Jmol script that loads the backbone (N, CA, C; Angstrom):
load data "model"
ATOM      1  N   MET A   1     190.892  60.459-145.056  1.00  0.00           N
ATOM      2  CA  MET A   1     191.995  60.333-146.050  1.00  0.00           C
ATOM      3  C   MET A   1     193.042  61.400-145.719  1.00  0.00           C
ATOM      4  N   ILE A   2     194.271  60.984-145.729  1.00  0.00           N
ATOM      5  CA  ILE A   2     195.439  61.818-145.468  1.00  0.00           C
ATOM      6  C   ILE A   2     195.749  62.631-146.628  1.00  0.00           C
ATOM      7  N   THR A   3     195.867  63.933-146.486  1.00  0.00           N
ATOM      8  CA  THR A   3     196.119  64.878-147.619  1.00  0.00           C
ATOM      9  C   THR A   3     197.441  65.549-147.569  1.00  0.00           C
ATOM     10  N   THR A   4     198.225  65.351-146.569  1.00  0.00           N
ATOM     11  CA  THR A   4     199.543  65.988-146.462  1.00  0.00           C
ATOM     12  C   THR A   4     200.570  65.008-146.209  1.00  0.00           C
ATOM     13  N   ASN A   5     201.771  65.263-146.615  1.00  0.00           N
ATOM     14  CA  ASN A   5     202.988  64.359-146.244  1.00  0.00           C
ATOM     15  C   ASN A   5     203.239  64.447-144.770  1.00  0.00           C
ATOM     16  N   SER A   6     203.706  63.292-144.269  1.00  0.00           N
ATOM     17  CA  SER A   6     204.128  63.254-142.861  1.00  0.00           C
ATOM     18  C   SER A   6     205.549  63.814-142.758  1.00  0.00           C
ATOM     19  N   ILE A   7     205.857  64.234-141.493  1.00  0.00           N
ATOM     20  CA  ILE A   7     207.244  64.737-141.284  1.00  0.00           C
ATOM     21  C   ILE A   7     207.596  64.110-139.882  1.00  0.00           C
ATOM     22  N   PHE A   8     208.744  63.446-139.801  1.00  0.00           N
ATOM     23  CA  PHE A   8     209.180  62.814-138.733  1.00  0.00           C
ATOM     24  C   PHE A   8     210.429  63.503-138.225  1.00  0.00           C
ATOM     25  N   TYR A   9     210.511  63.963-136.916  1.00  0.00           N
ATOM     26  CA  TYR A   9     211.608  64.727-136.367  1.00  0.00           C
ATOM     27  C   TYR A   9     212.442  63.801-135.459  1.00  0.00           C
ATOM     28  N   TYR A  10     213.727  63.922-135.580  1.00  0.00           N
ATOM     29  CA  TYR A  10     214.544  62.914-134.772  1.00  0.00           C
ATOM     30  C   TYR A  10     215.895  63.630-134.509  1.00  0.00           C
ATOM     31  N   ASN A  11     216.760  62.833-133.860  1.00  0.00           N
ATOM     32  CA  ASN A  11     218.105  63.339-133.435  1.00  0.00           C
ATOM     33  C   ASN A  11     218.071  64.108-132.114  1.00  0.00           C
ATOM     34  N   TYR A  12     217.271  63.585-131.169  1.00  0.00           N
ATOM     35  CA  TYR A  12     217.139  64.225-129.813  1.00  0.00           C
ATOM     36  C   TYR A  12     217.522  63.201-128.783  1.00  0.00           C
ATOM     37  N   GLU A  13     218.810  63.189-128.512  1.00  0.00           N
ATOM     38  CA  GLU A  13     219.334  62.237-127.497  1.00  0.00           C
ATOM     39  C   GLU A  13     219.999  62.929-126.316  1.00  0.00           C
ATOM     40  N   ILE A  14     219.552  62.555-125.199  1.00  0.00           N
ATOM     41  CA  ILE A  14     220.201  63.154-123.988  1.00  0.00           C
ATOM     42  C   ILE A  14     221.215  62.019-123.516  1.00  0.00           C
ATOM     43  N   THR A  15     222.447  62.486-123.299  1.00  0.00           N
ATOM     44  CA  THR A  15     223.514  61.600-122.927  1.00  0.00           C
ATOM     45  C   THR A  15     224.164  62.204-121.685  1.00  0.00           C
ATOM     46  N   SER A  16     225.189  61.522-121.154  1.00  0.00           N
ATOM     47  CA  SER A  16     225.885  62.006-119.961  1.00  0.00           C
ATOM     48  C   SER A  16     226.549  63.326-120.212  1.00  0.00           C
ATOM     49  N   SER A  17     226.807  63.655-121.556  1.00  0.00           N
ATOM     50  CA  SER A  17     227.485  64.874-121.836  1.00  0.00           C
ATOM     51  C   SER A  17     226.581  66.043-122.154  1.00  0.00           C
ATOM     52  N   ASN A  18     225.246  65.885-122.119  1.00  0.00           N
ATOM     53  CA  ASN A  18     224.306  67.041-122.380  1.00  0.00           C
ATOM     54  C   ASN A  18     223.081  66.888-121.553  1.00  0.00           C
ATOM     55  N   LYS A  19     223.178  66.550-120.275  1.00  0.00           N
ATOM     56  CA  LYS A  19     221.992  66.288-119.501  1.00  0.00           C
ATOM     57  C   LYS A  19     221.643  67.288-118.410  1.00  0.00           C
ATOM     58  N   TYR A  20     222.275  68.468-118.393  1.00  0.00           N
ATOM     59  CA  TYR A  20     222.018  69.468-117.429  1.00  0.00           C
ATOM     60  C   TYR A  20     221.401  70.743-117.914  1.00  0.00           C
ATOM     61  N   ILE A  21     220.598  71.362-116.980  1.00  0.00           N
ATOM     62  CA  ILE A  21     220.150  72.740-117.256  1.00  0.00           C
ATOM     63  C   ILE A  21     220.455  73.455-115.866  1.00  0.00           C
ATOM     64  N   ASP A  22     221.313  74.549-115.984  1.00  0.00           N
ATOM     65  CA  ASP A  22     221.676  75.307-114.774  1.00  0.00           C
ATOM     66  C   ASP A  22     220.741  76.559-114.757  1.00  0.00           C
ATOM     67  N   VAL A  23     220.015  76.678-113.589  1.00  0.00           N
ATOM     68  CA  VAL A  23     219.023  77.682-113.496  1.00  0.00           C
ATOM     69  C   VAL A  23     219.263  78.472-112.171  1.00  0.00           C
ATOM     70  N   ASN A  24     219.114  79.773-112.171  1.00  0.00           N
ATOM     71  CA  ASN A  24     219.095  80.572-110.889  1.00  0.00           C
ATOM     72  C   ASN A  24     217.830  81.381-110.855  1.00  0.00           C
ATOM     73  N   GLU A  25     216.984  81.075-109.855  1.00  0.00           N
ATOM     74  CA  GLU A  25     215.770  81.827-109.640  1.00  0.00           C
ATOM     75  C   GLU A  25     215.954  83.005-108.681  1.00  0.00           C
ATOM     76  N   GLY A  26     217.173  83.330-108.325  1.00  0.00           N
ATOM     77  CA  GLY A  26     217.475  84.387-107.407  1.00  0.00           C
ATOM     78  C   GLY A  26     218.062  83.983-106.096  1.00  0.00           C
ATOM     79  N   SER A  27     218.043  82.688-105.795  1.00  0.00           N
ATOM     80  CA  SER A  27     218.663  82.251-104.554  1.00  0.00           C
ATOM     81  C   SER A  27     219.810  81.276-104.734  1.00  0.00           C
ATOM     82  N   GLY A  28     220.373  81.392-105.912  1.00  0.00           N
ATOM     83  CA  GLY A  28     221.616  80.535-106.133  1.00  0.00           C
ATOM     84  C   GLY A  28     221.250  79.512-107.297  1.00  0.00           C
ATOM     85  N   GLN A  29     222.354  79.023-107.855  1.00  0.00           N
ATOM     86  CA  GLN A  29     222.244  78.121-109.020  1.00  0.00           C
ATOM     87  C   GLN A  29     221.707  76.721-108.555  1.00  0.00           C
ATOM     88  N   VAL A  30     220.844  76.142-109.423  1.00  0.00           N
ATOM     89  CA  VAL A  30     220.325  74.842-109.198  1.00  0.00           C
ATOM     90  C   VAL A  30     220.615  74.066-110.487  1.00  0.00           C
ATOM     91  N   ALA A  31     221.247  72.887-110.427  1.00  0.00           N
ATOM     92  CA  ALA A  31     221.447  72.013-111.553  1.00  0.00           C
ATOM     93  C   ALA A  31     220.304  71.062-111.730  1.00  0.00           C
ATOM     94  N   VAL A  32     219.596  71.193-112.862  1.00  0.00           N
ATOM     95  CA  VAL A  32     218.509  70.308-113.186  1.00  0.00           C
ATOM     96  C   VAL A  32     219.029  69.242-114.096  1.00  0.00           C
ATOM     97  N   GLN A  33     218.811  67.943-113.648  1.00  0.00           N
ATOM     98  CA  GLN A  33     219.480  66.866-114.486  1.00  0.00           C
ATOM     99  C   GLN A  33     218.351  66.064-115.212  1.00  0.00           C
ATOM    100  N   LEU A  34     218.542  65.959-116.445  1.00  0.00           N
ATOM    101  CA  LEU A  34     217.622  65.276-117.354  1.00  0.00           C
ATOM    102  C   LEU A  34     217.919  63.780-117.419  1.00  0.00           C
ATOM    103  N   THR A  35     217.044  62.942-117.816  1.00  0.00           N
ATOM    104  CA  THR A  35     217.212  61.518-117.821  1.00  0.00           C
ATOM    105  C   THR A  35     217.805  61.122-119.205  1.00  0.00           C
ATOM    106  N   VAL A  36     218.845  60.346-119.140  1.00  0.00           N
ATOM    107  CA  VAL A  36     219.501  59.958-120.363  1.00  0.00           C
ATOM    108  C   VAL A  36     218.585  59.119-121.224  1.00  0.00           C
ATOM    109  N   GLY A  37     218.505  59.297-122.535  1.00  0.00           N
ATOM    110  CA  GLY A  37     217.677  58.519-123.404  1.00  0.00           C
ATOM    111  C   GLY A  37     217.369  59.192-124.750  1.00  0.00           C
ATOM    112  N   TYR A  38     216.698  58.519-125.675  1.00  0.00           N
ATOM    113  CA  TYR A  38     216.272  59.097-126.896  1.00  0.00           C
ATOM    114  C   TYR A  38     214.842  59.648-126.761  1.00  0.00           C
ATOM    115  N   TYR A  39     214.545  60.837-127.383  1.00  0.00           N
ATOM    116  CA  TYR A  39     213.266  61.494-127.208  1.00  0.00           C
ATOM    117  C   TYR A  39     212.775  62.006-128.571  1.00  0.00           C
ATOM    118  N   THR A  40     211.464  61.993-128.684  1.00  0.00           N
ATOM    119  CA  THR A  40     210.869  62.800-129.777  1.00  0.00           C
ATOM    120  C   THR A  40     210.917  64.233-129.238  1.00  0.00           C
ATOM    121  N   PRO A  41     210.935  65.273-130.114  1.00  0.00           N
ATOM    122  CA  PRO A  41     210.984  66.577-129.662  1.00  0.00           C
ATOM    123  C   PRO A  41     209.894  67.024-128.694  1.00  0.00           C
ATOM    124  N   THR A  42     208.735  66.491-128.948  1.00  0.00           N
ATOM    125  CA  THR A  42     207.590  66.838-128.067  1.00  0.00           C
ATOM    126  C   THR A  42     207.808  66.165-126.697  1.00  0.00           C
ATOM    127  N   ASP A  43     208.287  64.865-126.666  1.00  0.00           N
ATOM    128  CA  ASP A  43     208.523  64.193-125.377  1.00  0.00           C
ATOM    129  C   ASP A  43     209.717  64.881-124.681  1.00  0.00           C
ATOM    130  N   LEU A  44     210.709  65.349-125.375  1.00  0.00           N
ATOM    131  CA  LEU A  44     211.861  66.096-124.754  1.00  0.00           C
ATOM    132  C   LEU A  44     211.380  67.328-124.117  1.00  0.00           C
ATOM    133  N   ALA A  45     210.511  68.133-124.811  1.00  0.00           N
ATOM    134  CA  ALA A  45     209.970  69.384-124.204  1.00  0.00           C
ATOM    135  C   ALA A  45     209.169  69.104-122.900  1.00  0.00           C
ATOM    136  N   LEU A  46     208.373  68.024-122.937  1.00  0.00           N
ATOM    137  CA  LEU A  46     207.644  67.640-121.728  1.00  0.00           C
ATOM    138  C   LEU A  46     208.591  67.162-120.682  1.00  0.00           C
ATOM    139  N   HIS A  47     209.562  66.466-120.956  1.00  0.00           N
ATOM    140  CA  HIS A  47     210.568  65.961-119.942  1.00  0.00           C
ATOM    141  C   HIS A  47     211.354  67.235-119.341  1.00  0.00           C
ATOM    142  N   ILE A  48     211.758  68.102-120.128  1.00  0.00           N
ATOM    143  CA  ILE A  48     212.360  69.341-119.624  1.00  0.00           C
ATOM    144  C   ILE A  48     211.451  70.116-118.720  1.00  0.00           C
ATOM    145  N   GLN A  49     210.172  70.283-119.111  1.00  0.00           N
ATOM    146  CA  GLN A  49     209.163  70.948-118.346  1.00  0.00           C
ATOM    147  C   GLN A  49     209.026  70.262-116.968  1.00  0.00           C
ATOM    148  N   THR A  50     208.878  68.927-117.003  1.00  0.00           N
ATOM    149  CA  THR A  50     208.669  68.172-115.764  1.00  0.00           C
ATOM    150  C   THR A  50     209.916  68.316-114.808  1.00  0.00           C
ATOM    151  N   LYS A  51     211.129  68.142-115.350  1.00  0.00           N
ATOM    152  CA  LYS A  51     212.237  68.253-114.533  1.00  0.00           C
ATOM    153  C   LYS A  51     212.410  69.729-113.919  1.00  0.00           C
ATOM    154  N   LEU A  52     212.148  70.667-114.690  1.00  0.00           N
ATOM    155  CA  LEU A  52     212.276  72.032-114.218  1.00  0.00           C
ATOM    156  C   LEU A  52     211.245  72.345-113.047  1.00  0.00           C
ATOM    157  N   ASN A  53     210.015  71.762-113.218  1.00  0.00           N
ATOM    158  CA  ASN A  53     208.953  71.986-112.239  1.00  0.00           C
ATOM    159  C   ASN A  53     209.191  71.159-110.964  1.00  0.00           C
ATOM    160  N   ASP A  54     209.871  69.958-111.155  1.00  0.00           N
ATOM    161  CA  ASP A  54     210.197  69.172-109.934  1.00  0.00           C
ATOM    162  C   ASP A  54     211.280  69.682-109.183  1.00  0.00           C
ATOM    163  N   GLY A  55     212.255  70.387-109.820  1.00  0.00           N
ATOM    164  CA  GLY A  55     213.411  70.849-109.066  1.00  0.00           C
ATOM    165  C   GLY A  55     213.468  72.259-108.700  1.00  0.00           C
ATOM    166  N   LEU A  56     212.546  73.013-109.095  1.00  0.00           N
ATOM    167  CA  LEU A  56     212.683  74.512-108.835  1.00  0.00           C
ATOM    168  C   LEU A  56     211.339  75.053-108.180  1.00  0.00           C
ATOM    169  N   GLY A  57     211.377  76.403-107.881  1.00  0.00           N
ATOM    170  CA  GLY A  57     210.227  76.923-107.235  1.00  0.00           C
ATOM    171  C   GLY A  57     209.318  77.575-108.176  1.00  0.00           C
ATOM    172  N   PHE A  58     209.698  78.168-109.309  1.00  0.00           N
ATOM    173  CA  PHE A  58     208.832  78.732-110.266  1.00  0.00           C
ATOM    174  C   PHE A  58     208.064  77.720-111.131  1.00  0.00           C
ATOM    175  N   THR A  59     207.129  78.171-111.815  1.00  0.00           N
ATOM    176  CA  THR A  59     206.420  77.207-112.779  1.00  0.00           C
ATOM    177  C   THR A  59     206.938  77.394-114.211  1.00  0.00           C
ATOM    178  N   TYR A  60     207.284  76.239-114.818  1.00  0.00           N
ATOM    179  CA  TYR A  60     207.905  76.405-116.183  1.00  0.00           C
ATOM    180  C   TYR A  60     206.990  75.590-117.141  1.00  0.00           C
ATOM    181  N   THR A  61     207.081  76.039-118.372  1.00  0.00           N
ATOM    182  CA  THR A  61     206.547  75.274-119.480  1.00  0.00           C
ATOM    183  C   THR A  61     207.650  75.205-120.593  1.00  0.00           C
ATOM    184  N   CYS A  62     207.701  74.149-121.280  1.00  0.00           N
ATOM    185  CA  CYS A  62     208.633  73.959-122.435  1.00  0.00           C
ATOM    186  C   CYS A  62     207.827  73.312-123.566  1.00  0.00           C
ATOM    187  N   THR A  63     207.898  74.082-124.719  1.00  0.00           N
ATOM    188  CA  THR A  63     207.261  73.507-125.899  1.00  0.00           C
ATOM    189  C   THR A  63     208.150  73.405-127.053  1.00  0.00           C
ATOM    190  N   PHE A  64     207.644  72.661-128.021  1.00  0.00           N
ATOM    191  CA  PHE A  64     208.379  72.454-129.291  1.00  0.00           C
ATOM    192  C   PHE A  64     207.464  72.918-130.404  1.00  0.00           C
ATOM    193  N   ASN A  65     207.964  73.853-131.193  1.00  0.00           N
ATOM    194  CA  ASN A  65     207.202  74.286-132.401  1.00  0.00           C
ATOM    195  C   ASN A  65     207.573  73.438-133.647  1.00  0.00           C
ATOM    196  N   ARG A  66     206.621  72.648-134.126  1.00  0.00           N
ATOM    197  CA  ARG A  66     206.876  71.719-135.263  1.00  0.00           C
ATOM    198  C   ARG A  66     207.126  72.589-136.552  1.00  0.00           C
ATOM    199  N   THR A  67     206.654  73.747-136.676  1.00  0.00           N
ATOM    200  CA  THR A  67     206.900  74.514-137.894  1.00  0.00           C
ATOM    201  C   THR A  67     208.267  75.038-137.933  1.00  0.00           C
ATOM    202  N   THR A  68     208.766  75.684-136.801  1.00  0.00           N
ATOM    203  CA  THR A  68     210.103  76.257-136.788  1.00  0.00           C
ATOM    204  C   THR A  68     211.146  75.271-136.135  1.00  0.00           C
ATOM    205  N   LYS A  69     210.749  74.162-135.727  1.00  0.00           N
ATOM    206  CA  LYS A  69     211.688  73.219-135.051  1.00  0.00           C
ATOM    207  C   LYS A  69     212.427  73.856-133.911  1.00  0.00           C
ATOM    208  N   ALA A  70     211.787  74.720-133.130  1.00  0.00           N
ATOM    209  CA  ALA A  70     212.389  75.451-131.976  1.00  0.00           C
ATOM    210  C   ALA A  70     211.716  75.137-130.698  1.00  0.00           C
ATOM    211  N   PHE A  71     212.591  75.086-129.611  1.00  0.00           N
ATOM    212  CA  PHE A  71     212.095  74.825-128.277  1.00  0.00           C
ATOM    213  C   PHE A  71     211.885  76.238-127.683  1.00  0.00           C
ATOM    214  N   THR A  72     210.923  76.360-126.771  1.00  0.00           N
ATOM    215  CA  THR A  72     210.670  77.596-125.963  1.00  0.00           C
ATOM    216  C   THR A  72     210.548  77.218-124.625  1.00  0.00           C
ATOM    217  N   ILE A  73     211.163  77.832-123.702  1.00  0.00           N
ATOM    218  CA  ILE A  73     211.050  77.691-122.234  1.00  0.00           C
ATOM    219  C   ILE A  73     210.466  78.952-121.593  1.00  0.00           C
ATOM    220  N   THR A  74     209.443  78.781-120.823  1.00  0.00           N
ATOM    221  CA  THR A  74     208.736  79.967-120.281  1.00  0.00           C
ATOM    222  C   THR A  74     208.731  79.773-118.761  1.00  0.00           C
ATOM    223  N   SER A  75     208.913  80.759-117.978  1.00  0.00           N
ATOM    224  CA  SER A  75     208.885  80.764-116.506  1.00  0.00           C
ATOM    225  C   SER A  75     207.898  81.685-115.975  1.00  0.00           C
ATOM    226  N   SER A  76     207.333  81.379-114.810  1.00  0.00           N
ATOM    227  CA  SER A  76     206.337  82.237-114.194  1.00  0.00           C
ATOM    228  C   SER A  76     206.872  83.540-113.715  1.00  0.00           C
ATOM    229  N   SER A  77     208.167  83.595-113.431  1.00  0.00           N
ATOM    230  CA  SER A  77     208.874  84.843-112.973  1.00  0.00           C
ATOM    231  C   SER A  77     210.271  84.904-113.585  1.00  0.00           C
ATOM    232  N   ALA A  78     210.828  86.051-113.595  1.00  0.00           N
ATOM    233  CA  ALA A  78     212.145  86.237-114.166  1.00  0.00           C
ATOM    234  C   ALA A  78     213.222  85.296-113.555  1.00  0.00           C
ATOM    235  N   THR A  79     213.903  84.619-114.388  1.00  0.00           N
ATOM    236  CA  THR A  79     214.876  83.652-114.012  1.00  0.00           C
ATOM    237  C   THR A  79     216.059  83.640-114.917  1.00  0.00           C
ATOM    238  N   ASP A  80     217.213  83.059-114.461  1.00  0.00           N
ATOM    239  CA  ASP A  80     218.447  83.009-115.232  1.00  0.00           C
ATOM    240  C   ASP A  80     218.615  81.534-115.761  1.00  0.00           C
ATOM    241  N   ILE A  81     218.905  81.386-116.999  1.00  0.00           N
ATOM    242  CA  ILE A  81     219.290  80.079-117.499  1.00  0.00           C
ATOM    243  C   ILE A  81     220.723  80.228-117.892  1.00  0.00           C
ATOM    244  N   LEU A  82     221.645  79.517-117.175  1.00  0.00           N
ATOM    245  CA  LEU A  82     223.047  79.802-117.224  1.00  0.00           C
ATOM    246  C   LEU A  82     223.695  78.872-118.225  1.00  0.00           C
ATOM    247  N   CYS A  83     223.556  79.208-119.505  1.00  0.00           N
ATOM    248  CA  CYS A  83     224.083  78.390-120.542  1.00  0.00           C
ATOM    249  C   CYS A  83     225.606  78.522-120.661  1.00  0.00           C
ATOM    250  N   ALA A  84     226.167  79.608-120.237  1.00  0.00           N
ATOM    251  CA  ALA A  84     227.587  79.800-120.309  1.00  0.00           C
ATOM    252  C   ALA A  84     228.350  79.748-119.036  1.00  0.00           C
ATOM    253  N   THR A  85     227.769  80.199-117.895  1.00  0.00           N
ATOM    254  CA  THR A  85     228.546  80.337-116.642  1.00  0.00           C
ATOM    255  C   THR A  85     228.105  79.355-115.629  1.00  0.00           C
ATOM    256  N   GLY A  86     227.105  78.490-115.963  1.00  0.00           N
ATOM    257  CA  GLY A  86     226.611  77.459-115.003  1.00  0.00           C
ATOM    258  C   GLY A  86     227.727  76.475-114.688  1.00  0.00           C
ATOM    259  N   THR A  87     227.655  75.935-113.508  1.00  0.00           N
ATOM    260  CA  THR A  87     228.634  74.841-113.131  1.00  0.00           C
ATOM    261  C   THR A  87     228.609  73.658-114.105  1.00  0.00           C
ATOM    262  N   ASN A  88     227.586  73.374-114.748  1.00  0.00           N
ATOM    263  CA  ASN A  88     227.500  72.274-115.689  1.00  0.00           C
ATOM    264  C   ASN A  88     227.296  72.682-117.147  1.00  0.00           C
ATOM    265  N   ALA A  89     227.703  73.894-117.435  1.00  0.00           N
ATOM    266  CA  ALA A  89     227.631  74.489-118.800  1.00  0.00           C
ATOM    267  C   ALA A  89     228.132  73.605-119.861  1.00  0.00           C
ATOM    268  N   SER A  90     229.244  72.985-119.608  1.00  0.00           N
ATOM    269  CA  SER A  90     229.878  72.206-120.670  1.00  0.00           C
ATOM    270  C   SER A  90     229.189  70.847-120.806  1.00  0.00           C
ATOM    271  N   PHE A  91     228.220  70.510-119.885  1.00  0.00           N
ATOM    272  CA  PHE A  91     227.393  69.274-120.039  1.00  0.00           C
ATOM    273  C   PHE A  91     225.925  69.619-120.079  1.00  0.00           C
ATOM    274  N   GLY A  92     225.680  70.828-120.625  1.00  0.00           N
ATOM    275  CA  GLY A  92     224.299  71.276-120.772  1.00  0.00           C
ATOM    276  C   GLY A  92     223.555  70.839-122.092  1.00  0.00           C
ATOM    277  N   VAL A  93     222.322  70.816-122.003  1.00  0.00           N
ATOM    278  CA  VAL A  93     221.437  70.459-123.027  1.00  0.00           C
ATOM    279  C   VAL A  93     221.155  71.530-124.147  1.00  0.00           C
ATOM    280  N   TYR A  94     221.815  72.655-123.895  1.00  0.00           N
ATOM    281  CA  TYR A  94     221.501  73.869-124.589  1.00  0.00           C
ATOM    282  C   TYR A  94     221.611  73.825-126.191  1.00  0.00           C
ATOM    283  N   THR A  95     222.761  73.319-126.686  1.00  0.00           N
ATOM    284  CA  THR A  95     222.831  73.238-128.187  1.00  0.00           C
ATOM    285  C   THR A  95     221.854  72.269-128.736  1.00  0.00           C
ATOM    286  N   LEU A  96     221.505  71.149-128.047  1.00  0.00           N
ATOM    287  CA  LEU A  96     220.569  70.214-128.524  1.00  0.00           C
ATOM    288  C   LEU A  96     219.191  70.808-128.797  1.00  0.00           C
ATOM    289  N   ILE A  97     218.786  71.759-127.900  1.00  0.00           N
ATOM    290  CA  ILE A  97     217.514  72.353-128.006  1.00  0.00           C
ATOM    291  C   ILE A  97     217.589  73.777-128.692  1.00  0.00           C
ATOM    292  N   GLY A  98     218.727  74.098-129.284  1.00  0.00           N
ATOM    293  CA  GLY A  98     218.918  75.205-130.126  1.00  0.00           C
ATOM    294  C   GLY A  98     219.201  76.616-129.374  1.00  0.00           C
ATOM    295  N   PHE A  99     219.592  76.496-128.112  1.00  0.00           N
ATOM    296  CA  PHE A  99     219.977  77.718-127.339  1.00  0.00           C
ATOM    297  C   PHE A  99     221.413  78.061-127.592  1.00  0.00           C
ATOM    298  N   SER A 100     221.740  79.330-127.781  1.00  0.00           N
ATOM    299  CA  SER A 100     223.103  79.752-127.896  1.00  0.00           C
ATOM    300  C   SER A 100     223.711  79.585-126.485  1.00  0.00           C
ATOM    301  N   LEU A 101     225.130  79.514-126.534  1.00  0.00           N
ATOM    302  CA  LEU A 101     225.899  79.296-125.308  1.00  0.00           C
ATOM    303  C   LEU A 101     226.152  80.657-124.593  1.00  0.00           C
ATOM    304  N   THR A 102     225.050  81.469-124.443  1.00  0.00           N
ATOM    305  CA  THR A 102     225.173  82.701-123.666  1.00  0.00           C
ATOM    306  C   THR A 102     224.054  82.670-122.560  1.00  0.00           C
ATOM    307  N   ASP A 103     224.409  83.185-121.396  1.00  0.00           N
ATOM    308  CA  ASP A 103     223.405  83.186-120.357  1.00  0.00           C
ATOM    309  C   ASP A 103     222.100  83.990-120.765  1.00  0.00           C
ATOM    310  N   LYS A 104     220.967  83.390-120.338  1.00  0.00           N
ATOM    311  CA  LYS A 104     219.734  84.105-120.506  1.00  0.00           C
ATOM    312  C   LYS A 104     219.399  84.608-119.161  1.00  0.00           C
ATOM    313  N   THR A 105     219.486  85.913-118.940  1.00  0.00           N
ATOM    314  CA  THR A 105     219.286  86.499-117.642  1.00  0.00           C
ATOM    315  C   THR A 105     217.997  87.271-117.522  1.00  0.00           C
ATOM    316  N   ALA A 106     217.326  87.151-116.375  1.00  0.00           N
ATOM    317  CA  ALA A 106     216.060  87.831-116.062  1.00  0.00           C
ATOM    318  C   ALA A 106     214.963  87.677-117.175  1.00  0.00           C
ATOM    319  N   ILE A 107     214.912  86.397-117.658  1.00  0.00           N
ATOM    320  CA  ILE A 107     213.942  86.116-118.701  1.00  0.00           C
ATOM    321  C   ILE A 107     212.693  85.399-118.128  1.00  0.00           C
ATOM    322  N   THR A 108     211.600  85.658-118.803  1.00  0.00           N
ATOM    323  CA  THR A 108     210.383  84.862-118.591  1.00  0.00           C
ATOM    324  C   THR A 108     210.194  83.862-119.751  1.00  0.00           C
ATOM    325  N   THR A 109     210.689  84.264-120.984  1.00  0.00           N
ATOM    326  CA  THR A 109     210.533  83.369-122.099  1.00  0.00           C
ATOM    327  C   THR A 109     211.741  83.411-122.981  1.00  0.00           C
ATOM    328  N   THR A 110     212.247  82.279-123.404  1.00  0.00           N
ATOM    329  CA  THR A 110     213.354  82.271-124.342  1.00  0.00           C
ATOM    330  C   THR A 110     213.036  81.132-125.364  1.00  0.00           C
ATOM    331  N   THR A 111     213.462  81.414-126.633  1.00  0.00           N
ATOM    332  CA  THR A 111     213.263  80.466-127.791  1.00  0.00           C
ATOM    333  C   THR A 111     214.576  80.174-128.409  1.00  0.00           C
ATOM    334  N   GLY A 112     214.854  78.978-128.659  1.00  0.00           N
ATOM    335  CA  GLY A 112     216.025  78.560-129.365  1.00  0.00           C
ATOM    336  C   GLY A 112     215.896  78.612-130.885  1.00  0.00           C
ATOM    337  N   SER A 113     216.969  78.306-131.535  1.00  0.00           N
ATOM    338  CA  SER A 113     216.863  78.280-133.079  1.00  0.00           C
ATOM    339  C   SER A 113     216.408  76.909-133.409  1.00  0.00           C
ATOM    340  N   SER A 114     216.289  76.777-134.724  1.00  0.00           N
ATOM    341  CA  SER A 114     215.842  75.511-135.299  1.00  0.00           C
ATOM    342  C   SER A 114     216.817  74.409-135.003  1.00  0.00           C
ATOM    343  N   THR A 115     216.331  73.195-134.643  1.00  0.00           N
ATOM    344  CA  THR A 115     217.214  72.196-134.087  1.00  0.00           C
ATOM    345  C   THR A 115     216.798  70.741-134.618  1.00  0.00           C
ATOM    346  N   GLY A 116     217.614  69.763-134.495  1.00  0.00           N
ATOM    347  CA  GLY A 116     217.207  68.465-134.892  1.00  0.00           C
ATOM    348  C   GLY A 116     217.266  68.238-136.333  1.00  0.00           C
ATOM    349  N   ALA A 117     216.722  67.086-136.716  1.00  0.00           N
ATOM    350  CA  ALA A 117     216.644  66.662-138.122  1.00  0.00           C
ATOM    351  C   ALA A 117     215.225  66.166-138.344  1.00  0.00           C
ATOM    352  N   SER A 118     214.841  66.269-139.673  1.00  0.00           N
ATOM    353  CA  SER A 118     213.525  65.736-140.023  1.00  0.00           C
ATOM    354  C   SER A 118     213.561  64.928-141.248  1.00  0.00           C
ATOM    355  N   TYR A 119     212.624  64.088-141.436  1.00  0.00           N
ATOM    356  CA  TYR A 119     212.462  63.195-142.521  1.00  0.00           C
ATOM    357  C   TYR A 119     211.060  63.234-143.031  1.00  0.00           C
ATOM    358  N   SER A 120     210.897  63.564-144.331  1.00  0.00           N
ATOM    359  CA  SER A 120     209.523  63.607-144.828  1.00  0.00           C
ATOM    360  C   SER A 120     209.505  62.675-146.085  1.00  0.00           C
ATOM    361  N   PRO A 121     208.661  61.615-146.005  1.00  0.00           N
ATOM    362  CA  PRO A 121     208.587  60.631-147.109  1.00  0.00           C
ATOM    363  C   PRO A 121     207.997  61.346-148.372  1.00  0.00           C
ATOM    364  N   GLN A 122     208.322  60.784-149.501  1.00  0.00           N
ATOM    365  CA  GLN A 122     207.820  61.335-150.744  1.00  0.00           C
ATOM    366  C   GLN A 122     206.366  61.172-150.888  1.00  0.00           C
ATOM    367  N   TYR A 123     205.817  60.138-150.302  1.00  0.00           N
ATOM    368  CA  TYR A 123     204.441  59.807-150.465  1.00  0.00           C
ATOM    369  C   TYR A 123     203.653  59.981-149.189  1.00  0.00           C
ATOM    370  N   LYS A 124     202.426  60.248-149.311  1.00  0.00           N
ATOM    371  CA  LYS A 124     201.522  60.287-148.193  1.00  0.00           C
ATOM    372  C   LYS A 124     201.396  58.917-147.617  1.00  0.00           C
ATOM    373  N   LEU A 125     201.155  58.863-146.289  1.00  0.00           N
ATOM    374  CA  LEU A 125     200.912  57.607-145.625  1.00  0.00           C
ATOM    375  C   LEU A 125     199.697  56.858-146.262  1.00  0.00           C
ATOM    376  N   GLN A 126     199.774  55.647-146.357  1.00  0.00           N
ATOM    377  CA  GLN A 126     198.685  54.830-146.968  1.00  0.00           C
ATOM    378  C   GLN A 126     198.124  53.845-145.975  1.00  0.00           C
ATOM    379  N   ASP A 127     196.874  53.470-146.258  1.00  0.00           N
ATOM    380  CA  ASP A 127     196.228  52.496-145.353  1.00  0.00           C
ATOM    381  C   ASP A 127     196.011  51.193-146.213  1.00  0.00           C
ATOM    382  N   PHE A 128     196.956  50.342-146.025  1.00  0.00           N
ATOM    383  CA  PHE A 128     196.878  49.061-146.820  1.00  0.00           C
ATOM    384  C   PHE A 128     196.502  47.904-145.889  1.00  0.00           C
ATOM    385  N   VAL A 129     195.726  47.058-146.337  1.00  0.00           N
ATOM    386  CA  VAL A 129     195.264  45.830-145.639  1.00  0.00           C
ATOM    387  C   VAL A 129     195.949  44.608-146.300  1.00  0.00           C
TER     388      VAL A 129
END
end "model"
wireframe off; spacefill off
backbone 0.3
color backbone group
């Protein structure tokens, strides 16, 4: 039996105007390009993690906290996420995932602010036949 109300998170769309993450691991800037489409926040975090790990040398994780509605990116070594000065900064995913438009330099973990939208029905989900 379901005893809590459901919460649905939405408003996570990657478009041609927000599909880049500019990263510098110490040997120059690399532009990581995300795939255009609609995502759940969990799927978007997994997509970001996959793209970072495919295009770069360090190991990355990206998670979404359902309580705070915030994304966290973690790197295995100190790296720069170039939210302000990257070549593709004006086409970055940063505001969508709650990151301020300032460079994150020599970081291993960075967490954005609350992002997206949520919908919580007034009633608990029911099982009707």
